[in-house]
C-alpha positions as CSV (number, residue, x, y, z in Angstrom):
1,M,51.0,-48.2,115.0
2,Q,51.1,-45.7,112.2
3,K,47.9,-44.1,113.4
4,I,49.3,-43.8,116.9
5,K,52.4,-42.0,115.5
6,K,50.1,-39.6,113.7
7,L,48.1,-38.9,116.8
8,L,51.0,-38.5,119.1
9,P,52.0,-34.9,118.0
10,N,48.3,-33.8,118.4
11,L,48.1,-35.4,121.9
12,L,51.3,-33.7,122.9
13,L,50.0,-30.4,121.6
14,L,46.7,-30.9,123.4
15,S,48.5,-31.8,126.7
16,L,50.7,-28.8,126.4
17,S,47.7,-26.5,125.7
18,I,45.9,-27.8,128.7
19,T,48.9,-27.4,130.9
20,L,49.5,-23.9,129.7
21,S,45.8,-23.0,130.2
22,L,45.8,-24.3,133.7
23,F,49.0,-22.4,134.4
24,V,47.4,-19.2,133.1
25,V,44.2,-19.8,135.1
26,E,46.3,-20.4,138.2
27,I,48.2,-17.1,137.8
28,I,44.9,-15.2,137.4
29,A,43.3,-17.0,140.4
30,R,46.3,-16.2,142.6
31,K,46.2,-12.6,141.5
32,I,42.5,-12.3,142.3
33,G,42.8,-14.0,145.7
34,H,46.4,-13.4,146.5
35,E,45.8,-12.7,150.2
36,E,43.7,-15.9,150.6
37,F,46.3,-17.9,148.8
38,A,49.1,-16.6,151.0
39,Q,47.1,-17.5,154.1
40,N,46.3,-21.0,152.7
41,R,49.9,-21.8,152.4
42,L,50.4,-21.3,156.1
43,Y,48.6,-24.6,156.8
44,I,49.4,-28.3,156.5
45,L,47.4,-31.4,157.4
46,S,48.7,-33.0,160.6
47,D,48.8,-36.7,161.3
48,Y,45.9,-36.2,163.7
49,S,43.5,-34.7,161.0
50,V,43.9,-31.1,162.1
51,F,45.0,-28.3,159.8
52,V,47.9,-26.7,161.7
53,Y,50.4,-24.1,160.8
54,K,53.3,-25.2,158.7
55,P,56.6,-24.7,160.6
56,D,59.0,-21.9,159.5
57,T,56.5,-20.1,157.2
58,D,55.5,-16.5,157.0
59,A,53.0,-14.4,155.1
60,I,52.3,-10.7,154.6
61,L,48.6,-10.2,155.2
62,K,47.2,-7.1,153.6
63,R,43.7,-5.9,154.4
64,Q,41.9,-2.6,154.1
65,E,42.4,-1.9,157.8
66,F,45.8,-3.5,158.5
67,T,48.9,-5.1,157.1
68,T,50.8,-7.6,159.3
69,D,53.8,-9.9,158.9
70,V,52.7,-13.3,160.2
71,K,55.6,-15.6,161.1
72,I,55.1,-19.2,162.2
73,N,58.0,-20.6,164.3
74,S,59.9,-23.9,163.9
75,K,57.3,-25.8,166.0
76,G,54.3,-24.5,164.1
77,I,52.8,-21.8,166.3
78,R,52.5,-18.0,165.8
79,D,55.0,-17.1,168.5
80,Y,58.6,-16.7,169.4
81,E,60.8,-19.8,169.7
82,Y,60.2,-21.9,172.9
83,D,61.9,-25.2,173.9
84,Y,59.5,-27.9,175.0
85,E,61.5,-28.1,178.2
86,K,60.5,-25.4,180.7
87,G,63.2,-23.3,182.3
88,K,63.8,-22.9,186.0
89,N,61.2,-20.7,187.9
90,V,59.1,-20.5,184.7
91,K,55.3,-20.7,184.7
92,R,53.7,-21.5,181.3
93,I,50.3,-20.5,180.2
94,E,48.9,-21.6,176.8
95,M,46.3,-19.6,175.1
96,F,44.0,-21.6,172.8
97,G,41.4,-20.2,170.5
98,D,40.5,-19.2,167.0
99,S,41.5,-16.2,164.9
100,F,40.9,-13.8,167.8
101,I,43.7,-15.5,169.7
102,A,46.0,-16.1,166.7
103,A,45.6,-12.3,166.2
104,F,46.8,-12.1,162.6
105,Q,45.3,-8.6,162.5
106,V,48.0,-7.1,164.8
107,P,51.7,-7.5,165.3
108,L,52.6,-10.4,167.6
109,E,53.7,-8.2,170.5
110,K,50.3,-6.5,170.4
111,S,48.4,-9.8,170.7
112,I,46.5,-10.8,173.8
113,S,49.0,-13.6,174.6
114,K,52.0,-11.2,174.6
115,K,50.1,-8.4,176.4
116,L,49.1,-10.9,179.1
117,E,52.7,-12.2,179.3
118,S,54.0,-8.6,179.7
119,S,51.6,-7.8,182.5
120,L,52.4,-11.0,184.4
121,N,56.2,-10.5,184.2
122,K,56.0,-6.8,185.0
123,N,54.4,-7.5,188.3
124,S,56.4,-10.7,189.2
125,K,59.6,-10.8,191.2
126,S,60.6,-14.4,191.3
127,I,58.6,-16.2,188.5
128,K,59.0,-15.8,184.8
129,Y,55.8,-16.2,182.8
130,E,55.6,-17.5,179.3
131,V,52.2,-17.1,177.6
132,L,52.3,-19.2,174.4
133,N,50.0,-18.2,171.5
134,M,48.4,-21.5,170.5
135,G,45.6,-19.8,168.6
136,L,44.6,-21.5,165.4
137,S,43.0,-19.2,162.9
138,G,40.1,-20.6,161.0
139,S,39.5,-23.4,163.6
140,G,36.7,-24.5,166.0
141,P,37.1,-25.9,169.5
142,T,37.5,-29.5,168.3
143,P,40.9,-29.0,166.6
144,Q,42.0,-26.7,169.4
145,V,41.5,-29.5,172.0
146,L,43.3,-32.0,169.7
147,L,46.2,-29.5,169.4
148,L,46.5,-29.3,173.1
149,G,46.6,-33.1,173.5
150,K,49.1,-33.7,170.6
151,E,51.3,-30.6,170.7
152,G,50.5,-28.2,173.5
153,I,51.1,-30.8,176.3
154,K,54.7,-31.1,175.1
155,Y,55.4,-27.6,176.6
156,N,54.3,-28.8,180.1
157,P,51.9,-25.9,180.7
158,D,50.8,-24.9,184.2
159,M,47.6,-23.3,182.9
160,V,45.4,-23.5,179.8
161,I,43.3,-20.6,178.8
162,F,40.7,-21.9,176.4
163,N,38.9,-19.0,174.6
164,L,35.5,-19.5,173.1
165,Y,34.2,-17.0,170.5
166,M,30.5,-16.6,170.9
167,G,30.0,-15.8,167.2
168,N,30.6,-19.2,165.8
169,D,32.5,-21.6,168.1
170,F,29.4,-23.7,168.7
171,V,28.1,-23.3,165.2
172,K,31.4,-24.5,163.5
173,V,32.7,-26.8,166.3
174,D,34.7,-29.1,164.0
175,Y,35.9,-26.4,161.6
176,G,39.6,-26.9,160.8
177,I,39.5,-30.7,160.7
178,S,39.8,-32.9,157.7
179,G,36.6,-34.9,157.8
180,S,34.6,-35.1,161.0
181,M,35.4,-36.0,164.6
182,P,32.7,-38.1,166.4
183,K,31.8,-36.8,169.9
184,E,32.2,-40.3,171.2
185,I,36.0,-39.8,171.0
186,F,35.7,-37.2,173.7
187,Q,33.2,-39.1,175.8
188,D,35.3,-42.3,175.9
189,S,38.7,-40.8,176.7
190,S,40.2,-38.1,178.9
191,N,43.6,-38.4,177.2
192,L,44.0,-38.1,173.5
193,E,47.8,-38.0,173.4
194,N,48.2,-41.6,172.2
195,A,44.9,-41.7,170.2
196,A,45.3,-42.8,166.6
197,F,43.7,-40.7,163.9
198,K,43.8,-42.1,160.4
199,V,44.6,-39.6,157.7
200,T,44.0,-41.2,154.3
201,K,46.1,-40.7,151.2
202,I,43.1,-39.0,149.5
203,Q,42.9,-36.5,152.4
204,K,46.6,-35.8,152.1
205,L,46.3,-35.4,148.3
206,K,43.4,-33.0,148.6
207,N,45.3,-31.0,151.2
208,I,48.3,-30.7,148.9
209,I,46.1,-29.6,146.0
210,F,44.1,-27.2,148.2
211,R,47.1,-25.5,149.7
212,N,49.2,-25.2,146.5
213,Y,46.8,-25.1,143.6
214,F,44.7,-22.0,144.4
215,T,42.4,-22.5,141.4
216,Y,41.0,-25.6,143.1
217,S,40.1,-23.9,146.4
218,Y,38.8,-20.8,144.5
219,L,36.5,-22.8,142.3
220,K,35.4,-24.9,145.3
221,N,34.3,-21.8,147.1
222,V,32.5,-20.5,144.0
223,I,30.7,-23.8,143.5
224,N,29.7,-24.0,147.2
225,N,28.3,-20.4,147.1
226,I,26.2,-21.4,144.0
227,R,25.0,-24.7,145.5
228,Y,24.1,-23.4,149.0
229,G,24.0,-19.6,148.6
230,E,22.0,-17.8,151.2
231,A,20.9,-21.0,153.0
232,N,24.5,-21.8,153.8
233,D,25.2,-18.3,155.0
234,I,22.1,-18.3,157.3
235,A,23.0,-21.8,158.7
236,Y,26.4,-20.6,159.8
237,S,25.6,-17.0,160.6
238,E,26.2,-15.6,164.1
239,I,22.6,-14.4,164.1
240,N,21.6,-17.9,165.2
241,I,23.3,-17.5,168.6
242,Y,21.0,-14.6,169.5
243,K,17.8,-16.5,168.8
244,K,15.7,-17.4,171.8
245,Q,15.0,-20.7,170.0
246,Y,18.2,-22.2,168.6
247,P,18.0,-24.0,165.2
248,E,18.6,-27.7,165.3
249,N,22.1,-27.6,164.0
250,V,23.1,-25.1,166.7
251,E,21.6,-27.2,169.4
252,R,23.5,-30.3,168.1
253,N,26.8,-28.5,168.0
254,L,26.2,-26.9,171.4
255,D,25.7,-30.4,172.8
256,K,29.0,-31.6,171.2
257,L,30.9,-28.6,172.5
258,K,29.7,-29.3,176.1
259,I,31.0,-32.8,175.7
260,I,34.4,-31.5,174.5
261,L,34.6,-29.0,177.4
262,K,33.9,-31.8,179.9
263,H,36.7,-33.8,178.2
264,L,39.0,-30.8,178.5
265,K,38.2,-30.4,182.2
266,R,39.0,-34.2,182.8
267,Y,42.2,-33.9,180.8
268,T,43.5,-30.8,182.6
269,D,42.6,-32.2,186.0
270,E,44.4,-35.4,185.2
271,K,47.5,-33.5,184.1
272,R,47.2,-31.1,187.1
273,I,46.9,-28.1,184.7
274,K,44.7,-25.2,185.7
275,L,41.9,-24.5,183.3
276,L,40.3,-21.1,182.5
277,V,37.6,-20.7,179.8
278,V,37.2,-17.2,178.4
279,L,34.0,-16.1,176.6
280,I,34.8,-13.7,173.7
281,P,31.8,-11.5,172.7
282,T,30.9,-10.6,169.2
283,K,31.1,-7.1,167.9
284,A,27.3,-7.0,167.7
285,Q,27.0,-7.9,171.4
286,V,29.4,-5.2,172.5
287,D,28.0,-2.4,170.2
288,K,24.2,-2.1,170.3
289,E,24.0,-0.3,167.0
290,K,25.8,-3.2,165.3
291,F,23.3,-5.5,166.9
292,A,20.4,-3.5,165.6
293,D,21.8,-3.5,162.1
294,L,22.3,-7.3,162.2
295,A,18.7,-7.9,163.4
296,E,17.4,-5.6,160.6
297,Q,19.5,-7.5,158.1
298,Y,17.8,-10.8,158.9
299,S,14.3,-9.1,159.5
300,L,14.2,-10.1,163.1
301,N,12.6,-8.2,166.0
302,A,13.7,-7.9,169.6
303,S,11.1,-10.3,170.9
304,E,12.8,-13.1,168.9
305,L,16.3,-12.4,170.2
306,E,18.3,-12.6,173.4
307,I,21.7,-10.8,173.0
308,N,23.6,-12.6,175.7
309,K,21.9,-16.0,175.6
310,A,25.2,-17.8,174.7
311,Q,27.1,-16.4,177.6
312,K,24.3,-17.4,180.0
313,I,24.4,-21.0,178.7
314,F,28.1,-21.3,179.2
315,L,28.4,-19.6,182.5
316,Q,25.7,-21.9,183.9
317,F,27.5,-24.9,182.3
318,G,30.7,-23.8,184.0
319,R,29.1,-23.6,187.4
320,E,27.6,-27.1,187.0
321,N,30.9,-28.6,185.9
322,N,33.3,-26.7,188.1
323,I,34.9,-25.0,185.2
324,T,36.2,-21.4,185.9
325,M,34.9,-19.0,183.2
326,I,35.4,-15.3,182.5
327,D,32.9,-13.4,180.5
328,L,34.4,-10.4,178.6
329,L,31.1,-9.0,177.5
330,P,30.2,-6.7,180.5
331,E,33.7,-5.1,180.4
332,F,33.8,-4.6,176.7
333,S,30.2,-3.2,176.6
334,K,31.0,-0.8,179.5
335,R,34.1,0.6,177.8
336,N,32.8,0.6,174.2
337,K,32.2,3.9,172.4
338,N,31.3,3.6,168.8
339,N,32.9,0.2,168.2
340,T,36.1,0.9,170.0
341,F,37.6,-2.6,170.1
342,Y,36.9,-4.3,166.8
343,F,37.9,-3.6,163.2
344,E,35.0,-2.2,161.4
345,I,35.3,-4.4,158.3
346,D,37.4,-7.3,159.4
347,G,35.4,-7.9,162.6
348,H,38.3,-9.1,164.9
349,W,39.8,-7.2,167.8
350,N,42.0,-4.3,167.0
351,E,45.0,-3.4,169.2
352,K,42.7,-1.8,171.8
353,G,40.6,-4.9,171.9
354,Q,43.6,-7.2,172.3
355,E,44.9,-5.0,175.2
356,L,41.5,-4.8,177.0
357,A,41.0,-8.5,176.9
358,A,44.6,-9.2,178.2
359,N,44.2,-6.6,181.0
360,F,40.8,-8.0,182.1
361,I,42.1,-11.6,182.1
362,Y,45.2,-10.5,184.1
363,E,43.1,-8.7,186.7
364,N,40.9,-11.8,187.1
365,L,43.8,-14.1,187.4
366,I,45.3,-12.1,190.2
367,N,42.2,-10.9,192.0
368,S,40.6,-14.3,192.1
369,R,43.9,-15.9,193.0
370,I,43.7,-18.3,190.1
371,L,47.4,-17.4,189.8
372,Q,49.5,-16.5,192.8
373,K,51.7,-13.4,192.5
374,G,55.3,-14.4,191.9
């Protein structure tokens, strides 16, 4: 007992020293990666295993090319406030997708969702259109489909526009999920609204630590870079989507994405919701100089590559499965002059890119009579 009493002050001092050290390290880590930390805190782990936005949060995102004030509303989407119940003479469209649709790089009113909403209402006499920004930055198609089934459906949408980014959406299909989501879930069910997804206590704890203790996420990224390095970069690089012969991991994820899209078609048909899939091109596909630079970076020649292979695959898939698709690549390529529509460093659409995409989708909705003029 006497020995324990003697050791107690030392143990307390050691504990205090460790706590103080961790506190200092955390301050330094947040200072180094303050923008990433701010964005991390926008997310929480949902009860259906998807990292979604935390309701009523906001963050100032500062990058070399832009500064934006990102606000998440009370229901957890980057948009204005909307009731679940739809008003009279209101048509609702939900825009699903990744960071291109979330559009953190531009003010909300300059995003593709709000630009499309503005065009629809400007030319409508009797119908009010609401285009909800359901974009989930840092996510792949799997969590986006789950978000529709668990949250998006509550808004009673008349149409779902599901946006696929050709750069990585079939390379990182499950990105934004805690754990993995077997493709069988989408094969066996057309309706995931009542599906149960088990989120363990360990998953919840890891999420709390990851979102609030930045040293953990920072060190995790450093360790992963050391462990996997260049091999990991190549495995998930967009260069893979241009190869005439896809790597095995791309083929596997492409197969899963096709299963997910078939599920999405069954689900929207069952709910009598119109479905439109939009194919978002990469900066390298739109700007030939960027494509040449990318090929040179990975020491590949033209005979090994096919710049629009991904679009061809999905357009054919759409025809075979009666899924209406719009390919933005021809329009963006035609109007591009020295990388007109993408941020040079960030790589996402700038305001001109958001506007062109919205205008092109609007014209297709009206001209093809997917939407009737109100």
